C-alpha positions, 0 to 999 in steps of 0.5 A: 468392149462396147461399140456403136452399132453401124459407126459410119451410118451413125456418123452420117445421121449425126452429121445430117441431123445435128450440129455436133462438131466433127470431133464429137461425132468422130469420138462417139463413133470411133472414127478419125475426125478427117473421115467424119469431115469426108463423110460431111463433104460427100467424099465418103459413105455416099450411098450409106443411109443414116442410122438413128442412134436415138431410136436404137437407144444408143443416145438420148435426145438430151445428150445430143442437145447437151453436147450441141450447146458445148463443143468441148463435151463428148457424147456418152452412150446411154447403154451398151449397144452391142457386146462383142462375142467371145472368140470360139475355140479352134474346134477339132484338129484337121489332119489331111487324108494323106496323113491319117494312116500315120496316126496309129504310128504316131500314137504307138511312138508316143505310148512307147516313149511318153507313157505319162501322157494321158489319153486326152493329151494324146487325142488333143495332140494328134487329133484322134479319139480315145478309142483309137488310142486304146486300140493301138495300146492293146493291139486290137487296132484293125491295122495293128500288124502294120503299125510301126512306132514313128515320131509324130513330129517327123510324120507332121501330125504335130509340132515339136512345140505342141509336143513339148507343151503336152509334156510340160502339162504332164510334168516331163522335161521337154525333149528328154526322151526317156531311156528304153525300158530294160528288156527282160532276159530271153526277149528281143526288142521289137 
């Protein structure tokens, strides 16, 4: 989407330096005609210095003269002035300090109940690294003796919706916790 650079300042300049109608100016700068009229009356934008759209390349002098002669014509921008930047991604997930010690518990729960989730999905879901996930998986985490598998939704590390979306990506029916794996004879369930 292309916009006029500094619309109010451009409107001030067009009002002061041309004989364009309020509707023409309003249409070009993307404002309401009453706001342009208020600028002309001095009620709005009193301290704003006019911005020359001809010098910035947004308009040509010929385009202004063409529209001054015919009040039904609309100003056309000569070239795109600015392009709106594309929105950036959300960035890294922030986990409060009080919940950071709960991450390994959530990782252990997800590894036990949803082994089909990839390490990348787990990392994105809980805001952790693949290295931490691998250490919890092979029980080499520094605190592995105290890790208890607990639901990350209950711990507040992710929402149920986020978990369901990750499961859909992995091809699992959301909300369906698989039955516990059969325990071989002679071993107790931990």
